[in-house]
C-alpha positions as CSV (number, residue, x, y, z in Angstrom):
1,X,6.7,71.2,117.6
2,X,9.7,71.5,120.0
3,X,9.6,67.3,119.9
4,X,9.9,68.1,115.9
5,X,13.3,70.1,116.4
6,X,14.0,67.8,119.0
7,X,14.7,64.7,116.9
8,X,15.8,67.2,113.8
9,X,18.0,68.4,116.0
10,X,19.5,64.4,117.3
11,X,19.2,63.5,113.4
12,X,21.7,65.9,112.4
13,X,23.8,64.7,114.9
14,X,23.8,61.4,114.5
15,X,24.5,61.9,110.7
16,X,27.5,63.9,111.1
17,X,28.8,62.2,114.2
18,X,28.1,58.7,112.2
19,X,30.1,60.6,108.6
20,X,32.8,62.2,110.8
21,X,33.5,58.9,112.5
22,X,33.9,56.5,108.7
23,X,35.9,59.6,106.9
24,X,37.2,61.6,109.9
25,X,36.1,64.6,108.1
26,X,34.4,67.3,109.7
27,X,33.1,69.2,105.9
28,X,31.7,65.2,104.9
29,X,30.6,65.1,108.2
30,X,28.7,68.6,107.5
31,X,27.5,67.7,104.4
32,X,26.6,64.7,104.7
33,X,24.6,66.1,108.0
34,X,23.4,68.8,106.2
35,X,22.1,66.9,102.5
36,X,21.3,63.5,104.0
37,X,17.9,64.6,105.6
38,X,16.9,67.1,103.8
39,X,16.6,64.1,100.9
40,X,14.5,62.2,104.1
41,X,12.5,65.0,103.8
42,X,11.5,65.3,100.4
43,X,11.5,61.2,100.0
44,X,9.3,61.2,103.5
45,X,6.4,63.3,101.3
46,X,6.4,60.9,98.4
47,X,6.4,58.1,101.2
48,X,3.7,59.8,102.0
49,X,2.0,60.6,98.9
50,X,1.5,56.9,98.1
51,X,1.2,55.5,101.4
52,X,-2.0,57.8,101.5
53,X,-3.4,56.6,97.5
54,X,-3.1,53.3,99.0
55,X,-4.9,54.2,102.8
56,X,-7.7,55.5,99.8
57,X,-8.1,52.8,97.2
58,X,-8.3,50.3,100.9
59,X,-11.2,52.7,102.3
60,X,-12.6,53.2,99.2
61,X,-13.1,49.3,98.7
62,X,-14.0,48.1,102.0
63,X,-17.0,50.8,101.7
64,X,-17.6,48.8,98.2
65,X,-17.6,46.2,99.6
66,X,-20.1,47.1,102.8
67,X,-22.5,48.5,100.4
68,X,-22.9,45.5,98.3
69,X,-23.2,43.1,101.7
70,X,-26.2,45.8,102.2
71,X,-27.5,45.1,99.0
72,X,-27.1,41.0,99.0
73,X,-29.1,41.4,102.9
74,X,-31.9,43.9,101.2
75,X,-32.5,41.5,98.0
76,X,-32.8,38.0,100.8
77,X,-35.2,40.2,102.4
78,X,-37.5,41.1,100.1
79,X,-37.8,37.2,98.5
């Protein structure tokens, strides 16, 4: 949890610094530092959902392929 917190502080700091350097405004820097990580957090959640579905489909395909191979081996041995 400490690693997550330190990463969050670093992320907010970098977002603020970049926005401040580009605009020269503390207000804009502060808004970007709050809004950008929040949007990234939501986007990451949906990214993980999609990624999980892709992984599940791959694993189902591997299991299905393995089961077909097992069936073929059994059929060849029983002839």
